[in-house]
C-alpha distance (Angstrom), angle and dihedral (degrees) to the residues before:
residue distance angle dihedral
X1 . . .
X2 3.78 . .
X3 3.88 122.5 .
X4 3.75 89.0 -115.8
X5 3.75 91.4 57.8
X6 3.83 88.3 50.7
X7 3.83 88.1 57.4
X8 3.81 102.6 -101.4
X9 3.81 117.2 155.0
X10 3.74 122.1 -99.6
X11 3.86 89.8 -112.7
X12 3.83 92.7 56.4
X13 3.81 93.5 41.6
X14 3.77 89.9 53.6
X15 3.76 94.1 46.4
X16 3.80 89.1 50.3
X17 3.85 90.8 47.7
X18 3.85 90.8 54.1
X19 3.79 86.5 59.6
X20 3.73 92.1 50.4
X21 3.90 93.8 -108.1
X22 3.76 112.0 133.3
X23 3.81 109.3 139.3
X24 3.78 120.3 59.4
X25 3.76 123.8 -124.6
X26 3.88 118.0 -120.9
X27 3.81 93.1 -101.8
X28 3.83 88.8 50.4
X29 3.79 92.0 50.4
X30 3.70 89.5 53.7
X31 3.85 101.5 42.8
X32 3.86 105.6 35.0
X33 3.80 97.7 64.1
X34 3.82 92.8 45.0
X35 3.74 93.3 52.5
X36 3.77 94.0 44.6
X37 3.82 86.5 53.9
X38 3.74 90.9 55.8
X39 3.83 100.1 -106.7
X40 3.82 127.7 141.4
X41 3.74 111.4 -121.5
X42 3.78 136.8 -154.4
X43 3.83 116.0 -161.6
X44 3.74 129.9 -170.4
X45 3.82 106.6 -169.8
X46 3.76 139.3 152.7
X47 3.83 126.2 -117.9
X48 3.78 114.9 -78.1
X49 3.84 95.9 25.4
X50 3.85 95.1 120.0
X51 3.83 99.0 -102.9
X52 3.76 95.4 149.5
X53 3.80 93.5 63.0
X54 3.79 87.3 37.5
X55 3.85 89.6 68.5
X56 3.81 97.0 20.9
X57 3.81 98.4 59.8
X58 3.89 97.6 52.5
X59 3.85 91.4 35.3
X60 3.80 93.6 64.9
X61 3.76 90.4 44.1
X62 3.80 93.1 54.1
X63 3.78 93.7 55.8
X64 3.87 128.9 71.5
X65 3.76 126.1 -151.3
X66 3.77 89.2 -123.1
X67 3.89 92.9 57.4
X68 3.80 119.3 114.0
X69 3.83 112.0 -97.7
X70 2.92 137.8 -77.7
X71 3.79 91.2 26.0
X72 3.73 100.4 158.8
X73 3.83 131.6 40.0
X74 3.76 131.3 -167.1
X75 3.79 116.5 -169.0
X76 3.84 116.9 -157.7
X77 3.72 128.7 173.4
X78 3.76 100.1 -127.6
X79 3.71 143.0 34.6
X80 3.84 90.8 -121.0
X81 3.78 92.8 55.4
X82 3.77 92.8 45.8
X83 3.69 93.9 53.7
X84 3.84 90.5 45.8
X85 3.77 88.6 54.3
X86 3.81 94.2 51.0
X87 3.78 91.2 46.6
X88 3.84 91.3 52.0
X89 3.81 98.1 49.2
X90 3.71 103.8 27.3
X91 3.92 94.8 98.8
X92 3.74 90.7 47.3
X93 3.83 92.1 53.9
X94 3.80 92.1 45.9
X95 3.87 90.8 52.2
X96 3.76 86.6 63.2
X97 3.81 95.4 41.6
X98 3.82 93.0 -106.5
X99 3.76 125.3 140.9
X100 3.80 122.4 -139.7
X101 3.86 130.4 -167.7
X102 3.77 134.5 -176.4
X103 3.83 116.8 -134.1
X104 3.80 116.6 -162.0
X105 3.82 139.5 132.6
X106 3.72 128.1 -90.3
X107 3.80 97.6 60.8
X108 3.81 134.8 77.7
X109 3.84 117.2 -64.9
X110 3.78 99.8 -147.4
X111 3.74 98.7 57.8
X112 3.73 94.3 39.3
X113 3.84 88.2 51.7
X114 3.79 92.1 52.5
X115 3.87 93.3 49.5
X116 3.79 92.9 45.1
X117 3.80 92.8 51.5
X118 3.83 90.8 54.1
X119 3.76 96.2 44.9
X120 3.80 129.5 99.3
X121 3.81 92.5 -154.8
X122 3.86 127.2 40.0
X123 3.78 121.9 -165.8
X124 3.76 103.1 -168.9
X125 3.78 145.9 168.2
X126 3.84 110.8 -130.9
X127 3.81 97.0 -119.4
X128 3.74 99.5 53.0
X129 3.82 91.1 39.6
X130 3.73 90.6 58.6
X131 3.81 90.6 48.2
X132 3.82 89.5 57.5
X133 3.84 93.7 44.3
X134 3.82 88.5 51.3
X135 3.84 88.4 56.9
X136 3.83 89.6 48.9
X137 3.71 91.2 -124.4
X138 3.76 89.7 150.4
X139 3.87 141.2 -21.9
X140 3.80 129.6 -113.3
X141 3.81 91.9 -148.5
X142 3.72 91.5 106.0
X143 3.79 95.3 51.1
X144 3.73 105.2 122.1
X145 3.79 99.1 167.3
X146 3.77 122.7 46.8
X147 3.81 128.6 -174.5
X148 3.77 123.9 -168.9
X149 3.85 106.0 -164.7
X150 3.84 120.5 -165.9
X151 3.81 90.1 0.5
X152 3.79 92.5 173.9
X153 3.75 90.3 56.7
X154 3.84 92.4 49.6
X155 3.78 89.2 54.3
X156 3.85 90.8 48.6
X157 3.75 89.6 53.1
X158 3.79 92.3 53.7
X159 3.79 97.9 -107.6
X160 3.83 98.0 131.9
X161 3.80 98.7 106.2
X162 3.88 91.9 45.6
X163 3.74 90.7 47.3
X164 3.73 91.9 49.8
X165 3.77 91.8 52.3
X166 3.81 92.5 47.7
X167 3.80 96.5 47.4
X168 3.82 91.0 49.2
X169 3.82 87.9 52.3
X170 3.86 91.3 60.7
X171 3.78 128.2 85.2
X172 3.82 107.4 -70.3
X173 3.82 89.6 -138.8
X174 3.81 92.1 55.1
X175 3.74 125.1 131.1
X176 3.81 114.5 -118.1
X177 3.75 135.1 -154.9
X178 3.81 121.6 -171.9
X179 3.80 124.9 -169.2
X180 3.73 124.4 -173.9
X181 3.85 142.2 153.1
X182 3.79 85.3 -121.9
X183 3.77 136.5 21.4
X184 3.79 96.4 -160.5
X185 3.73 134.0 103.0
X186 3.83 117.0 -4.0
X187 3.74 91.7 3.9
X188 3.77 91.8 57.7
X189 3.79 88.4 49.7
X190 3.74 94.5 54.5
X191 3.80 91.2 42.7
X192 3.82 89.5 58.5
X193 3.76 90.3 50.2
X194 3.76 98.3 44.8
X195 3.90 102.9 40.0
X196 3.75 137.5 54.6
X197 3.85 122.6 -143.3
X198 3.84 88.3 -24.3
X199 3.77 123.4 -165.9
X200 3.81 106.6 -122.4
X201 3.83 124.1 -147.4
X202 3.82 126.1 -179.5
X203 3.81 114.4 -173.2
X204 3.73 118.3 -153.8
X205 3.75 117.5 -108.7
X206 3.81 118.3 -110.2
X207 3.77 111.4 -124.4
X208 3.83 91.8 -169.8
X209 3.74 88.2 70.8
X210 3.82 88.4 85.8
X211 3.86 96.2 34.4
X212 3.88 100.8 100.8
X213 3.83 93.9 55.0
X214 3.70 133.7 97.1
X215 3.77 104.3 -128.9
X216 3.78 120.5 -155.1
X217 3.78 128.9 178.5
X218 3.82 118.3 -165.7
X219 3.82 127.0 -162.4
X220 3.78 109.8 -132.8
X221 3.75 142.2 172.6
X222 3.78 115.9 -131.1
X223 3.74 93.3 -119.9
X224 3.82 90.5 52.5
X225 3.84 99.7 45.5
X226 3.79 93.1 100.2
X227 3.82 93.9 49.0
X228 3.85 88.4 53.2
X229 3.80 92.9 48.7
X230 3.84 91.1 48.7
X231 3.82 90.8 50.7
X232 3.80 90.7 48.8
X233 3.82 91.8 50.6
X234 3.81 95.5 43.5
X235 3.76 104.3 37.4
X236 3.76 104.8 36.3
X237 3.77 125.8 86.5
X238 3.78 100.4 -122.3
X239 3.74 146.9 141.7
X240 3.77 126.6 -145.7
X241 3.86 111.7 -8.5
X242 3.74 130.5 -154.7
X243 3.83 115.8 -157.5
X244 3.82 115.3 -162.4
X245 3.85 123.8 -151.0
X246 3.73 130.3 173.5
X247 3.85 102.2 -127.8
X248 3.83 138.1 42.5
X249 3.78 90.1 -127.3
X250 3.69 90.1 49.7
X251 3.76 92.1 55.2
X252 3.82 94.6 53.0
X253 3.84 90.7 44.5
X254 3.88 91.3 50.5
X255 3.78 92.1 50.6
X256 3.82 90.7 53.4
X257 3.77 91.9 47.4
X258 3.80 91.2 50.9
X259 3.79 92.6 49.4
X260 3.78 86.9 51.5
X261 3.80 85.2 59.9
X262 3.85 91.4 48.7
X263 3.79 94.5 -104.2
X264 3.74 115.9 128.9
X265 3.83 116.7 -137.9
X266 3.75 140.1 156.5
X267 3.72 130.4 -144.6
X268 3.81 130.5 -135.1
X269 3.74 124.0 -170.6
X270 3.82 144.3 128.0
X271 3.79 96.7 -82.1
X272 3.73 92.0 62.0
X273 3.82 117.4 91.0
X274 3.79 119.0 -109.7
X275 3.76 90.3 -102.9
X276 3.76 94.1 49.9
X277 3.75 90.2 51.3
X278 3.78 91.0 49.0
X279 3.69 94.4 49.4
X280 3.81 92.9 48.1
X281 3.81 91.4 50.5
X282 3.81 91.3 45.3
X283 3.85 92.4 52.4
X284 3.80 88.6 47.3
X285 3.76 94.6 49.0
X286 3.86 91.5 48.7
X287 3.80 91.2 50.3
X288 3.76 93.5 -119.4
X289 3.82 85.1 125.4
X290 3.81 117.3 23.7
X291 3.81 98.5 -166.9
X292 3.76 122.5 66.2
X293 3.85 117.3 -176.3
X294 3.86 110.4 -156.0
X295 3.76 144.9 169.3
X296 3.76 120.0 -129.4
X297 3.80 94.7 -106.9
X298 3.80 95.2 47.3
X299 3.80 92.4 48.2
X300 3.86 95.1 53.5
X301 3.79 107.5 121.0
X302 3.83 97.0 14.3
X303 3.73 104.9 146.5
X304 3.82 107.2 172.2
X305 3.70 125.6 163.1
X306 3.80 116.6 -128.0
X307 3.80 100.6 32.3
X308 3.76 98.9 146.5
X309 3.88 98.4 168.5
X310 3.80 135.6 34.8
X311 3.81 114.1 -170.1
X312 3.79 120.8 -164.8
X313 3.78 98.2 -150.3
X314 3.85 86.2 171.6
X315 3.77 111.8 35.6
X316 3.83 115.1 -113.8
X317 3.73 118.5 -101.3
X318 3.91 94.9 -126.5
X319 3.80 148.4 -7.2
X320 3.86 93.5 -80.7
X321 3.83 90.3 50.3
X322 3.84 91.2 53.0
X323 3.70 94.1 49.4
X324 3.76 93.8 45.8
X325 3.78 92.1 50.0
X326 3.84 99.3 43.1
X327 3.79 89.9 40.8
X328 3.88 89.9 72.5
X329 3.84 86.7 80.1
X330 3.79 133.4 51.3
X331 3.76 93.0 44.5
X332 3.78 132.3 155.9
X333 3.81 92.1 15.2
X334 3.75 95.4 -50.4
X335 3.84 122.3 127.6
X336 3.75 120.7 -119.1
X337 3.88 142.0 -178.1
X338 3.75 126.3 -123.8
X339 3.86 119.1 -166.5
X340 3.71 123.0 -175.0
X341 3.76 123.6 -169.7
X342 3.84 110.0 -143.8
X343 3.88 125.2 -167.3
X344 3.72 121.8 -160.3
X345 3.86 93.2 -103.9
X346 3.77 89.9 54.3
X347 3.76 97.4 48.2
X348 3.78 99.7 94.5
X349 3.88 93.8 50.9
X350 3.80 94.5 42.5
X351 3.74 89.9 47.1
X352 3.78 89.5 56.1
X353 3.78 92.9 50.5
X354 3.78 90.3 49.3
X355 3.80 92.7 52.2
X356 3.79 91.4 49.1
X357 3.80 89.5 52.9
X358 3.76 94.0 44.9
X359 3.80 92.3 -110.4
X360 3.79 100.0 120.6
X361 3.86 92.0 119.8
X362 3.73 91.6 54.4
X363 3.80 92.6 45.6
X364 3.77 93.7 48.3
X365 3.81 87.8 64.7
X366 3.74 88.0 72.8
X367 3.84 88.4 69.8
X368 3.82 90.3 -121.1
X369 3.81 115.8 126.4
X370 3.79 116.2 -100.1
X371 3.74 124.7 -139.3
X372 3.78 99.5 -133.8
X373 3.77 96.1 -171.6
X374 3.85 108.4 128.5
X375 3.86 115.4 -97.1
X376 3.71 118.7 -103.4
X377 3.78 113.8 -89.3
X378 3.75 108.0 -96.5
X379 3.74 111.2 -124.2
X380 3.79 113.5 -119.5
X381 3.70 92.2 -149.0
X382 3.69 142.3 -65.2
X383 3.79 117.9 102.3
X384 3.79 130.5 156.7
X385 3.71 123.6 -42.0
X386 3.76 114.8 -98.2
X387 3.71 114.5 -117.4
X388 3.80 144.0 152.4
X389 3.64 123.1 115.6
X390 3.78 94.5 -147.8
X391 3.83 96.2 -160.1
X392 3.82 95.1 -46.8
X393 3.76 125.7 131.4
X394 3.72 114.6 -112.8
X395 3.81 108.2 -91.6
X396 3.78 121.4 -141.8
X397 3.72 115.3 -114.2
X398 3.83 132.8 -126.9
X399 3.78 97.9 35.9
X400 3.73 91.3 178.8
X401 3.78 94.0 46.9
X402 3.73 92.5 -112.2
X403 3.89 98.2 129.5
X404 3.74 129.1 -138.9
X405 3.78 119.2 -41.6
X406 3.73 131.3 -149.9
X407 3.79 127.1 -124.6
X408 3.83 122.6 -60.9
X409 3.71 128.7 -137.4
X410 3.75 125.1 -140.5
X411 3.74 129.0 98.4
X412 3.69 93.4 -36.6
X413 3.78 136.6 31.5
X414 3.72 133.7 -137.7
X415 3.63 134.5 -145.5
X416 3.80 127.2 -152.0
X417 3.72 129.9 -138.0
X418 3.69 121.1 28.8
X419 3.84 146.5 -145.5
X420 3.79 116.6 -48.9
X421 3.76 114.1 -84.0
X422 3.78 112.8 -89.5
X423 3.82 92.8 -148.0
X424 3.83 126.3 -134.4
């Protein structure tokens, strides 16, 4: 479907056309009509599905140049993601005479505060946004459209208290969109608090994302893991190499141990400052250091050319973690290698992940037993309606006068309605 058929304005359609974008991705076909009809939405989607335009296209159509500012807020976990979002939707905003500003740490507060106060759309990280609000640089009381991007990651980074405070500072009659890699657990709880009768969409994962990669699983003993890693780094023909660990402390410790073996590496994790993370990534991108040790949270959004190898020094926690990590290599038609160290107490869980990804033959080469039961059928969409009111007043529907819409097709499905309001 085209964006015009989805209900986007002529100004936005023309701006997209100038960028060579005419047909909407499945996630955009699902989300755009719901947002234009005034619904809250909850989206579970994989990386690369087109979610930024899914919220950016209807967002700029739901705001008028005459609205009080800021009138829309996009919360993102990192500076890198915030700047990417602004770059992606800036032309669309300008096509409707709207201003947009990124708000993040590491730059001067005064100028950022002035720009933010004048902007219709803010794309902000929680910490810096709270700094500006504490200075009374502006108010969020006029925010009628709120987007929480990578909500799961914000929770992983410990932003829940800040996000709570920010959300409660916005207009209680706002419209809310929440995007996440998962809609389970804590994400589901905040979704119920922040949204009202939300339309829920779950896009199917795309197994081909890991198809162009040579997957290897290596059985290791804990005391020999470092030896195996050193061997991989020294005796393998490779380019840039990402090494994943589970903890921030583990990343720093591993870098020191590698340097003790005369292998230069840099660490990237959430305890590093923004400047430290940027410098580490820049050195890695330039090839000054060809080994980057990272945690899952810190490595979200890394898109570096020339990553030939990804090594899971610590095994990933789940299927999504494995796909996210290994997906840093084998990009843009290139081939890549993914190596995962597996200890005996991890064999069962890693074997299940391998089977779900169709990698049971590769996993069997470790010598560990493989559960050959077929993987669960991946749901193509659907799910339960989103719901809770979370202390918000009931918002009127169809703010653009479009009326209620039926379900959409595509790679996910949506359900209308929701659970009963939980009250205040």
